[in-house]
N, C-alpha and C positions, 0 to 999 in steps of 0.2 A: 381562431384559437391562439395564434401567435401574438396578436395584438394585446391580449390579456396577460401575456407572459413578459412583455417588454419591460414594465416597471420593476418586476422582480429581477430580471436579468440585469437591469440597470443598477439596482441596489447591490447585487452580488458583485458586479464589476467595481462599484465605488468602494465596497468593503475590501476588495482585492487590492485596489490602488493604495489603501492605507498600509497594507503589509509591505509595499515597496518603499515606505519611509525607513524601514529597518536597514536595508543595504545602503540606502541613501545616507543615513546617519553614519554608518561605518565608513563610507567613502569620504564623507566630510571630515571626520575625525582623523582618519589615517592618510588622507590626501593621496589616494591610490590612482587618481586620474580617471575615475569612472563616474564622477559626480553628475556630469551633464547627461550621461546615458540614463542613470536612475531617475533624475529629475524629469527628463523628457518622457520616460516610460510611465512614471506615476501620473504626470499631467495628461498624457494621451488616454490612459486607462480611465482616469477620473472623468475626463471630458466625454468619452464614449459612454460611460455609465450614466452620466447626467443627461445626455441626449436621449438615451433609451428611456430613462425614467420620465422625462418631460413628454416624450412622444406617446407614452402609454399610460400616463397617470390617470386619464379619464376612464380607462378600461379596467381598473382594479376590481378584483372580485375574489371570492374564496376559491382556492385551488381544488380541482377535482382529481380523482385518481389518474386519469389520462394526462392531465396537466402536469402532475408530479413527475411522471416518467419522461415526458417530453422535455420538461424544464431541466431535469437532472442531466439528460443527454446533451442538451444545448450548453449548459453550464460547463460540463466537462470537455466540450469541444472548444468553447469560447475562452475559458480561462487560460489554457495553454497558449492560445494565440496572443493573449496579453502578456503571458509569462515569457514569450520569446523576445519582447521588446528590449529589455536590458542587454540580452545576449546579442541581438542583431545590431543594436546601436553601438555597442562597445567592440564587437568582433565583426568587422565588415566582410571578412572572408568566409564567414559562416553562412551557409545556405538556409533558406527558410525551412526546408525539409529537416535538416539536422537540428536547427534551433527548436522547431516544434517537437521533434522527437525528445530533445533534452528536457523541454518544459513538461511534456506529457509524462516522461519518466520520473520527474520530480514530483509532480502533483499526484500521480498514481502510486507514489512511493515504491517505484520499481528500482531505481538506482542504476539503470543502464546509462552509459554515456558515450558520446561520440567525440568528446574532447580529450586532448592529451596536453601534457605540460601544465597540469592543474596548478602546480606550485608557482608558475609564472603568471597566472591570471591575476587581475586585481582582486584583492581580498574580498571586496564587496560583491564581486560577481560570484565567488564561491559561497558567500553568505546568502545571496539570492537563490542559488541552486539548492542549497540545503534547507533554506527557509521554506521553499515550495514543498519539500518533503514533510516538514513539520505541519504546515497548513493542510496538506492533503491527507495527512495521517488519520485524523479523525473525521475529516471531510469538511470542506468549506461550506457544504450544504447544511451541516449540523449547526455551524456557526450562524448561518443565515436564518435557520429556523429559530434560533434564540433571539434574533433581532427583528425579523420580519413582522411578528405580531405587534411590536411597538409601532410599526409603520402602517398598521391596518391591513396587512396581508397575512392570511393564515398559512401555516407551513407544515401541518401534520402530514400531508401527502408527500411532501418533499422528503421528510424524515424516513417514511416507509420505503420510498423508492431508493434512497441512498444507503440505508442501513444494511450491514452485511449479515448474512445468515438467513436460515429459513423461517425463523420465528420473529417477525418484525412488528407484531401488533402489541407486544407486551410493553406497558408503560411503567417506568420507574417512579414517576410522580404523576399527579392528576393532569398537569399541563405539560404539553410537549416542549414548549419553550423552556420551562424550568428544567426538564430532563436534559435538554441540549446544553444549557448553561452549566448544569451540574457535571456533565461529562467533560466539558471543556475545562472546568475548574480543576477536576482531578488530573486531567491531562497536563495542564499548565504547571501545577504544583510538582507532579512527578518529573516533568521536564526540567524544572529549576533544580531539583535535587540531583538529577543526572548531570547537569552542567557543573555543579559544584563538585560532585564526585570525580568527574573527569579532571578537573583542575587540581584537586588534591592528589590525584594519581600521577600527575606530572605534565599534563597538557597546559599550554598557554590558555588564557581566557578566550582568545579568539578561536583556537582549535577546539576548546571545550564546548563553546557555543555551537560551532559548525557541526561537530560530531554528535552533540546532544540532539540537534534537529534530526539528523539522519537516523540516530538510534531510536528515538521515541516514535518516529514515523515509520520505522523499519524500512528505510529507503536505501541506505547504503552509499549515498553520495559522500565523497571525501574531498579534501583539498589537496590530496597527494595521489599521484598515479599509483603508488604502491599500497594505497589504502592503509590499513593498520600495520602493515609491514614496515611502514616508514617510522613508526614509533618503537617497534621491537621491545615492548614493555609488557611483562606479565601482569603488572598491576592495572594498567590501562585496559588490557584485554579482559581482565576479571570484571572491571566495572561495566564494560560493554556486554559481557555475557549476562550479568545480572539484569541490566535494564532491557536488553533485547528479550530476555525471557519474560520479564514483567510486561513488556509491551505486546507480547504475543497472547496475553490473557485478556478476556473480555473486560473492557474498562467499566462496564456497568457493575461488575462485581466489586470493583474498588469503590465505586460510588455508594453502593449499598453497604460495604464494609465501613466506610467513613460514617455513614448515617447511623449504623448500629454499633459503631466503635468496637468491631470485632473482625479479625481476619478469618475467622472460622467460616464465614460466608464463602470465601474463595475456595477453601479446601472441600467444602460440602458440595460444590458444583462438580458434576460428573465430568463435564468436558474439561475443566481445568485440571482435575486429578489425572485424567488420561493424558492430557497434554504434557504435564510434568513428567509422567512416567515414560512417555514416548521420548522426550528429550533425554532423560537420564539413561535409558536403555540404548538409545542411538549413539550417544557419546561413548558409552562403555564398549559397544560393539566396534565402533570405528577405532577407538584407542587400542583395543586388543588386536584388531586387524593390522594396524600400523606397526604394532610391536612384533606381531608374528612375521611380517614381511621386512622387519628391520629398517623401516623408513627413517627412523630417528634413533640415535644412539642409546637412549634410555626411556623408560616408561613415563617419567614425569614430563619430558618434552613432547612425547606422543600425546599424552593427556591434554597438555596445554593447547596444542594446535588442533587436536580433534575437537575439544570442547568449544573453542572459539569458532572454528569454521563450520562445524555441524550446527551449532545454535544459530549462527549467522544465516546459513542457507535455509535451514528448516523453518526459521521464523520469517523467511523471505526478505531478510535485510540486505544481504549481498556484500557485506564487508569481507575482506580476505586478509589474513596475516601471512599466508604463504601461497604459493601457486599449487593449490590442491589438485589441479588437473594433472600434475605429475605423479600423484599417488596412484597405486594400482586401481584400475577402473571401478572396482566394486565400491570403494568409498565415495568418490564423487557422484557415481550413479545413484547410490543410496541417498545421498544428500539431496539430489534433485527430485527423487521420489518424495522425500519428506516435505519439500517445499510445496508440494501439491496439496497436502491435507493437514499439516501439523498444527497450524495456528487456530486459535479459537474465534468463533463469531463474535463481533463486537470489539475485536482487537484492531490494531493498525496493520496487521499482516494481510497478505493476499492468499491465493489458493482457494480450494473448494471449502475450506473450514472443517475442522475436526468433527463438529456436531453432525455434519452431513455424512461423514464416513461412519460415525457411530449409528446413525439412523439406517444407513444402507446395510450395515452388518445385522442390525436388529431385524430389518425386513427380510434379509436372506435367511436368518435363523427361523423366522416365522414360516417362510415358505418350505423350509426343510421339515418342520414339524407337520405342516399341512400335507406333505407328500405321504407321511406315515399315517396321519390321522386327518383325512380330508374334511371331516365334519367338525373338527375342533375349532373353537373360537379362541384365537391367540392374539390379544391386543399388543400393540407395540408401545412400550413404555420407556421413558428415559428419566432417570432420577426419581422414580416413583410416580411420574406423571404420564397420563395417557397422551400419546402423540396423535393429533387429528389426522384423518385420512388425507385431507387436502395438503397437509405439510409433507407427508410421504410422497404424494403424487408430484408435488413441486420439486422435491429433492431428486426424484427419478428423472423428471424433465430436465432439470438443471444438469445432471450428470450426462445425459444424452447430448445436450447442447455443448457441454464442456468437451466431451470426446470428439464431437464433430468439428468444433473450432480448432482444436489441436491438430486433428488429422488433416483438414483442408489447408490450414495455414502452413503446416510442415511440407505438404506436397507443393504448394505454391512457391515456397522458398527453394525447394529442390529443383523445381522446374526453371527457376530463375538462375540456376547455376551454382548454388551453395551445396556443399557436401552434406551427407546424411546426418552426421553427428552435429554439425553446426546448425543445420536447419531444424532438427527436432528439438535440440536443447535451447536454441534461441526462442522458439515458440513456447516451450514449457516455461522458460524463465520470464517471458513477456506476459503470457496469460496468467501466471501465478504471481506476477509483480515481484520477481526475485532479483533480476539484474543479470549477473553473469551466468553463462551457460558453460558449454565445453567447446572444444575446437577453436575456431576463429574468434568466438565471443567468450572465451574462457576468462578466468580471473586475471591472467597476465595480459589479456588483450582488451578490446572493447568493440563497440559497434561501428566504429569509424569507417571500416573497410566495406560496409554494405552499400549496395547501389540504392538509388532513390526508391525503387520499387520495394526492395527488401526492407528498407527502413520504414516505409509506410505500412507494410504488412505487420512489422513488429509494433508500430505505433498503434494500429487498430487493435492488435492483440492486447496491448497494455490497457487500453480503454475498456475493452470487453471484460478483461479480468477484474479491473477496478470496480466496474458496475455490475459484476456478477452475471455477465452475459445476457441473461433473460431480460434485464432492464433495458438493454439496447435492442435486442432482437425483437422485442414486442413492437417496436416502432415499425418494423418491416411487415407486420401482418395487416391485411386489409381491414380486419375488424377494428383495429385501433383507430383508423381514420374515419370510420363510419359514425355518424351522429346518432 
């Protein structure tokens, strides 16, 4: 099985090496001292990819469903290893465990970090960290799906394994590669507009590029330890709120909206409407809560900080404008709950996705009706469309796995010596690809103080969350390996 996957892994690695030219270009222009690290990293990644492609080129074949899941898992474990190279070559005191954590955090769009003194790092190293978020946002696999058919390797199974959400078989175009290219096109154009907007709001072009990457990928990496608190600018925060909110909506809706030349497509989507309603209500609730507890001297300031930080955490971005862990506990706790379900399927956000929550509520409603009317036939519909039974079963299975992963990982961290608040919130933040939790890993701290075991637990949680748990857990079943 693995021999047939080698050429595909090689192609993905070679594509990944091309992205390393971006920080290399920044380093060459800015002369920040990291040119050799980026050049060596790009060369090593390209060479490894080429060797894999040459070793397996005779075994190329159409990918099957099992191949897709295995390949996605291998890619998301292999790419962070390549992503560590610029960090390890430039920062010799950084351990492989911490470097791998940082790379996984970037590519899974989590935004957790083990690094401090970000302002003192070479600019190109921060570019690389944030660029990994941008690439991971829509998925390096989707990019590969757009290119692999040109190389004679089919990729529809990859797209299904990588795509977020319970309904993965719907095609926006007749050809999967065309769909992937369309999604990346929308993603790229929106990212360019975001970068320009940040610059117009007051950021330098370099900062605008860095924070555009993290905003569009909903990853939360920054080039400042204080995150957005370093800018202290309502205009910059307003731009971030707008684009974080946009990135939390299914990008397929934007794709269809462009083709039909109408934004009505977005508003007619049930999940998008509920998402916007949840965001608006949550911001209002936290604002009123902060005002009631007199956390800020006036309502406008409370609204400013509530809107930014609620949207940031709810969309699983992880930026912070203030240390919201100092707010009365209801507010940060509510924000962490939101990060678990608020974003839409097909967005760059993490969590269980809002559509799953809606389907669970619909299922619960049906069971309540059945209690009163046992013989009633009550179909589950969403947006006027019948939801297949297999989708509902998949959602329930996912939620059981999601709960089990959070519970087990939290207990492992507590057993390793972490306190309850840090353990539980670190796992929630990692599985939901959010970044900051509370306690030791709150917005004013980071993950640097964790032991190697604790760091690896969070790393595995990030990977499980990014691949929606079942895509990885299926590899542990005996049935998967039977021919």
